[in-house]
C-alpha positions in Angstrom: -49.2 64.9 -2.2 -52.6 63.4 -3.4 -54.3 60.9 -1.3 -54.7 57.2 -2.8 -58.3 55.7 -2.5 -58.8 53.4 0.2 -61.0 50.9 2.1 -61.6 50.4 5.6 -59.3 47.3 6.0 -56.0 49.4 5.8 -56.2 50.3 9.4 -54.9 46.8 10.4 -52.1 46.8 7.9 -49.9 49.2 9.0 -46.0 48.4 9.2 -45.2 46.6 12.2 -42.9 48.7 13.8 -44.9 52.0 13.3 -48.2 52.1 15.5 -50.4 54.7 15.4 -50.2 57.6 18.3 -52.4 60.1 19.3 -50.7 63.1 18.2 -49.9 61.5 14.8 -52.1 61.5 11.7 -53.2 58.3 10.4 -51.7 56.8 7.4 -54.2 56.8 4.4 -55.6 53.2 3.3 -53.8 51.7 0.4 -55.6 51.3 -2.9 -58.2 48.5 -3.0 -56.8 46.9 -6.3 -53.6 45.9 -4.7 -51.6 48.1 -7.2 -48.2 49.0 -6.1 -48.3 52.2 -8.3 -49.6 54.4 -5.4 -48.2 52.6 -2.4 -46.2 55.3 -0.3 -42.6 55.2 -0.9 -41.9 54.3 2.8 -42.9 50.9 2.7 -41.9 47.7 0.5 -44.6 46.8 -1.9 -47.6 45.0 -0.1 -46.9 41.9 -2.2 -43.6 41.5 -0.8 -44.7 42.7 2.9 -45.6 40.4 5.9 -49.1 42.0 7.3 -49.1 43.2 10.9 -51.7 41.1 12.6 -52.6 43.7 15.2 -53.9 47.2 15.5 -52.1 48.6 18.5 -48.6 49.9 19.4 -46.9 46.2 20.2 -45.7 43.7 17.7 -47.4 40.4 17.7 -45.1 37.4 18.2 -46.1 36.1 14.3 -44.1 39.3 13.3 -40.6 38.9 15.2 -37.7 40.7 14.3 -35.5 37.9 13.7 -33.4 38.1 10.4 -36.1 39.4 8.3 -35.0 40.8 4.7 -37.1 42.3 2.0 -36.1 44.0 -1.1 -34.2 47.5 -0.6 -35.5 47.2 2.8 -33.2 45.8 5.7 -35.0 44.5 8.8 -33.0 43.1 11.5 -33.4 42.5 15.4 -32.9 46.0 16.3 -32.7 48.1 13.1 -35.1 49.0 10.3 -33.4 50.9 7.4 -35.5 52.3 4.6 -33.6 52.6 1.3 -33.5 54.5 -0.7 -34.7 58.0 0.1 -37.7 59.8 -1.2 -39.6 62.6 -0.7 -41.9 60.8 1.9 -41.6 62.6 5.6 -40.9 59.3 6.8 -38.4 58.2 4.6 -34.4 57.6 5.2 -35.1 56.9 8.9 -33.2 54.4 10.8 -34.8 53.1 13.9 -32.2 50.8 16.4 -33.8 49.3 19.2 -36.8 50.1 21.2 -40.2 51.2 20.0 -42.2 54.3 19.5 -44.2 53.7 22.6 -42.2 55.9 24.9 -43.0 59.2 23.0 -45.0 60.6 20.4 -44.4 61.8 16.7 -45.5 65.3 15.5 -46.0 66.2 11.8 -42.9 68.5 12.0 -40.5 65.5 11.5 -39.5 65.4 15.3 -40.0 63.0 18.1 -40.9 64.0 21.3 -40.3 61.6 23.7 -37.3 60.1 25.4 -33.8 61.7 24.6 -35.1 63.4 21.4 -35.4 66.9 21.1 -36.5 68.9 17.7 -32.9 68.3 16.1 -34.3 65.2 14.5 -31.9 63.0 16.1 -32.4 60.2 18.8 -29.5 59.0 20.3 -29.1 56.0 22.4 -31.7 54.0 20.4 -30.2 55.6 17.3 -32.9 57.6 15.3 -32.1 59.5 13.1 -34.1 61.5 10.4 -31.8 63.1 7.4 -33.7 65.9 5.7 -30.4 67.4 3.8 -31.3 65.9 0.5 -33.2 63.2 -1.7 -29.7 61.2 -2.5 -30.3 57.5 -1.9 -28.7 56.2 0.9 -26.0 53.5 -0.3 -27.1 49.8 0.8 -24.1 48.1 2.6 -23.9 44.4 3.8 -24.5 43.9 7.6 -21.7 42.8 9.9 -22.2 40.8 12.7 -25.6 41.6 12.8 -25.2 45.2 13.0 -26.5 47.9 10.6 -24.1 49.3 8.2 -25.4 53.2 7.9 -23.1 55.3 5.4 -20.8 58.3 7.0 -22.0 61.6 5.6 -19.4 63.5 4.2 -19.9 66.3 6.7 -18.2 64.1 9.3 -15.3 63.2 7.2 -14.6 67.3 7.0 -15.3 67.3 10.6 -12.6 64.8 11.4 -10.1 66.8 8.9 -10.8 69.8 10.7 -10.3 68.1 14.2 -6.9 66.8 12.9 -5.7 69.8 11.7 -7.0 71.9 15.0 -5.2 69.0 17.0 -2.0 69.5 15.0 -2.1 73.3 15.5 -2.3 72.9 19.1 0.2 70.4 19.4 2.6 72.9 17.5 1.6 75.6 19.5 2.5 73.8 22.7 5.9 72.4 21.2 6.3 76.6 20.2 5.5 77.5 23.8 7.8 74.8 25.5 10.6 75.8 23.2 10.1 79.5 23.3 10.0 78.9 27.3 13.2 77.4 27.4 15.0 79.7 25.1 13.6 82.6 27.3 15.0 80.8 30.6 18.2 80.1 28.7 18.5 83.7 27.7 17.8 85.2 31.0 20.3 82.7 33.0 23.0 84.4 30.7 22.4 88.2 30.8 24.9 89.8 32.7 23.5 92.1 35.1 24.9 95.3 37.3 23.0 98.3 39.2 22.4 100.9 37.1 19.2 102.4 37.3 17.5 105.3 39.8 14.4 105.8 41.6 13.2 109.0 39.3 9.3 108.8 38.5 8.4 106.6 35.6 7.2 108.4 32.1 4.9 106.9 29.4 7.8 106.5 26.7 10.3 103.8 26.9 13.9 104.8 27.0 16.9 102.8 26.7 20.5 104.2 27.8 23.0 102.4 25.5 26.6 102.7 26.2 30.0 101.8 24.6 33.2 101.2 26.4 36.1 100.7 24.8 38.5 98.5 26.6 42.1 99.3 25.5 44.9 96.6 26.0 48.7 97.1 26.7 50.3 100.5 28.4 46.9 102.6 27.6 44.7 100.0 29.7 47.0 100.7 32.4 46.6 104.2 32.4 42.8 104.1 32.7 41.2 103.2 36.0 37.9 102.3 36.4 36.3 102.7 33.0 35.5 105.5 30.8 32.2 105.8 28.0 33.7 106.5 24.3 30.0 106.3 23.3 26.3 107.4 24.5 23.1 106.8 22.9 19.6 107.6 24.0 17.0 105.1 22.6 13.6 106.4 22.9 10.4 104.4 22.0 6.9 106.8 22.5 3.9 105.1 23.0 3.0 106.6 19.8 5.1 107.9 17.1 8.6 107.3 15.6 11.7 106.0 17.7 14.9 108.1 18.1 18.5 107.4 18.5 20.1 110.6 19.9 23.9 110.5 20.7 25.4 112.5 23.4 29.3 113.6 23.1 31.6 112.0 25.6 33.2 115.2 26.2 30.0 116.7 27.4 30.4 119.3 30.5 28.2 118.2 33.4 28.1 118.6 37.1 27.7 116.1 39.5 27.8 117.3 43.7 29.2 120.6 42.4 31.9 118.7 40.6 32.1 119.9 36.9 33.6 117.1 34.9 33.0 115.3 31.2 30.2 112.9 31.1 32.6 110.1 30.2 33.8 109.8 33.7 30.9 110.3 36.0 30.3 106.6 36.2 34.2 106.1 37.1 34.0 108.6 40.1 30.7 108.6 41.0 29.2 105.1 40.2 27.2 103.9 37.4 23.5 105.4 38.9 25.1 108.8 39.1 25.5 108.5 35.3 22.1 107.5 34.5 21.0 110.2 36.9 23.0 113.0 34.9 21.4 111.6 31.4 17.9 111.9 33.3 18.5 115.4 33.8 19.6 116.0 30.3 16.7 114.4 28.5 14.0 115.3 31.4 12.7 111.6 31.3 13.2 108.4 33.2 15.7 105.9 32.0 14.0 102.6 31.7 16.9 100.1 30.9 20.7 100.2 30.4 23.0 98.5 28.0 26.6 98.7 28.1 28.3 97.3 24.7 32.2 96.7 25.4 33.9 97.3 21.7 36.3 94.7 22.7 33.7 92.0 22.4 32.8 93.4 19.0 34.7 91.0 16.7 33.0 88.0 18.0 29.8 89.4 17.5 30.2 90.8 14.2 31.9 87.4 12.8 28.8 85.4 14.4 26.4 86.9 11.9 29.0 86.9 9.0 30.0 90.0 9.2 28.3 93.5 8.5 27.7 96.1 5.7 29.5 99.7 6.6 29.8 103.0 4.2 32.5 105.7 4.5 33.2 108.3 2.0 36.8 108.7 3.1 40.1 106.8 2.5 41.8 106.1 5.9 45.2 104.6 6.8 45.2 104.9 10.5 48.2 103.3 12.4 46.6 104.0 15.9 43.3 101.8 15.1 44.7 99.7 12.5 42.3 100.9 10.2 42.7 100.7 6.2 39.8 101.8 4.5 39.2 102.8 1.0 36.4 105.2 0.4 33.2 103.5 -0.1 31.0 100.4 1.1 32.7 97.5 2.3 31.9 94.1 4.0 33.7 94.3 7.2 34.7 91.4 9.7 35.2 91.8 13.2 38.3 93.2 13.4 37.8 95.8 10.6 34.5 96.7 12.5 36.1 97.2 15.8 38.9 99.2 13.8 36.5 101.4 12.3 34.6 102.0 15.4 37.7 103.3 17.3 39.6 105.4 14.3 39.5 109.4 15.3 42.8 110.9 14.4 42.2 110.5 10.7 38.7 111.8 11.0 38.2 115.8 10.6 35.1 115.7 12.9 37.2 113.7 15.8 35.4 112.7 18.5 32.0 113.6 17.1 33.0 111.6 13.8 33.9 108.6 15.8 30.6 108.7 17.7 28.9 108.5 14.5 30.8 105.7 13.4 30.3 103.7 16.6 26.7 104.2 15.6 26.8 103.1 12.5 28.5 99.7 13.7 26.0 99.1 16.1 23.2 99.8 13.8 24.7 97.6 11.4 24.9 94.7 13.9 21.1 95.2 14.7 20.2 95.3 11.3 21.9 91.8 10.9 20.7 90.4 13.7 17.1 91.4 13.3 17.2 90.3 9.5 15.2 87.3 8.1 18.3 85.5 7.2 19.8 85.5 10.6 16.4 84.7 12.7 15.7 82.0 10.0 19.1 80.0 10.9 19.2 78.7 14.3 22.6 78.1 14.5 23.2 81.7 13.7 20.8 82.8 16.1 22.7 81.0 18.9 26.2 82.0 18.2 24.7 85.3 18.1 23.4 85.1 21.4 26.2 83.7 23.3 28.5 85.9 21.9 26.3 88.9 22.4 25.6 88.1 26.0 29.2 88.0 26.3 29.8 91.6 25.3 27.0 93.3 26.7 26.1 94.3 30.8 22.6 95.1 31.4 20.9 96.9 33.9 19.1 95.0 37.3 15.8 94.8 35.7 16.5 93.7 32.0 14.6 90.8 30.5 15.1 88.8 27.4 11.6 90.7 26.4 13.2 94.1 27.3 16.4 93.1 25.3 14.2 92.4 22.1 12.2 95.6 22.7 15.4 97.5 22.5 17.0 95.7 19.5 13.8 96.5 17.5 13.1 99.8 18.6 16.9 100.7 17.3 16.3 99.1 14.2 13.4 101.4 13.9 15.0 104.4 15.0 17.9 103.9 12.4 15.4 103.1 9.6 13.7 105.3 7.1 11.0 106.3 9.4 13.3 106.9 12.4 14.7 109.9 13.9 18.3 110.0 14.5 21.4 112.6 15.4 22.7 114.5 18.2 21.8 116.8 21.0 22.3 120.6 20.6 25.3 122.4 22.1 26.5 126.0 22.0 30.2 125.5 22.2 32.2 122.4 21.3 35.4 123.9 22.9 34.4 125.1 26.0 37.5 125.2 28.3 37.2 124.3 31.9 40.1 124.6 34.3 41.0 121.3 35.5 38.7 119.7 33.3 40.0 120.9 29.5 38.3 121.3 26.4 34.4 120.4 26.7 31.2 120.5 24.7 28.9 123.2 26.5 25.3 121.5 25.8 22.2 124.0 24.8 19.8 122.7 28.1 16.4 124.5 26.6 17.1 123.1 23.3 17.6 119.5 24.3 14.4 119.6 26.8 12.3 120.8 23.8 13.9 118.0 21.8 13.5 115.2 24.4 9.8 116.2 24.8 8.9 116.1 21.3 10.6 112.7 21.1 9.1 111.0 24.1 5.7 112.5 23.3 5.9 111.0 19.6 5.4 114.2 17.8 8.6 114.7 16.2 8.9 113.9 12.8 11.3 111.3 11.2 14.9 112.7 9.9 17.8 113.8 11.7 18.3 116.2 14.3 20.7 118.1 16.7 23.4 120.9 16.2 25.8 118.2 13.9 22.6 117.5 11.6 22.5 121.4 11.4 26.1 121.8 10.7 25.9 119.4 7.7 22.8 121.0 5.8 
């Protein structure tokens, strides 16, 4: 910037609120011809400005700060506002209250004194240096003798961000409260019983899913205790694909040197004994157990609006009440129950029934975890209520473990899952006092569940039944 010519008389004509400081470069003198062309843009023209009468930092009584107004400048009791902005380093500053005597002003646009640092803001006496742009600041009328200073757009954006953040926080708090209430509501309705053993834990998560079909009438009188019609082992490895493996209900096992079919173990030796037998077959710890009562299946299916089932045989079975035309159909609760019970018209007998029961459970899980169901609060509530009445879980089950089981089941029955049966050597192995049983292949089953638990098994179908269908 070119320094204007000056004379020595300028030293006593400084603006009344800007006293010279030991650490600040002195203002160059004004031209001697009283021209306004070269006046520094931070100050009003010399002809319109009251001259200072003192060279010190104190303002004399003749230059009081009461209701003085100049063109393009507001100078009130505690405010000096210069407008418009210019390229001058002293332009666009507002000074409210007090004087500069408490500190020093360096040439780098920072005021070093009380409560002011290099951020160019003086909070308390409101010294603000805003070097962002050269856009003129809008002159606004004073209200109640207070200077009206335009709020930068950045602050408006800041308020918008604060509002959005506040709304997000409120939403998260509400979701947490609702989720917490739902969690406790579900937990209070979980039916639990003692199923688990004290075997050592293993890295993967394994669920034992049991289907018990409680009959009515004369057949119910003949059955004491209960028997398992469907036995499924659901495995979710730490890394890898989930799997769902079926164990035939007539599989031959030994408990306390007593040979019997696996579906009668819980009836004679208790529920933990059945869990222990499954752990011996798989070689892995059972984390949770879920027993579904097929008698309550009708309400579960109806609560989600029915399910899709496929079976490529035409069936008319008077025992189960199933009337089915080959193909895929939308089934309500009664049809789904008959579909899971039918076996006399199935050439695969118990193997076929176990497969169809797995199809029904899979269809329920798929529909229950679908977007249409999860976004329908009324349907979710009804499904939860009816579902919890139809299931009995182990003593350590929680709402989170139930959710984990549902999604692992959905993954196992999906395109990237692993499903099938265990391996056996003889499906009609006869044992006196026991009858025709399924003799399992222990070596193959141990290798199968080791690969499933480690997550190294490829997606697809496995087991003896899958090999027979190839």
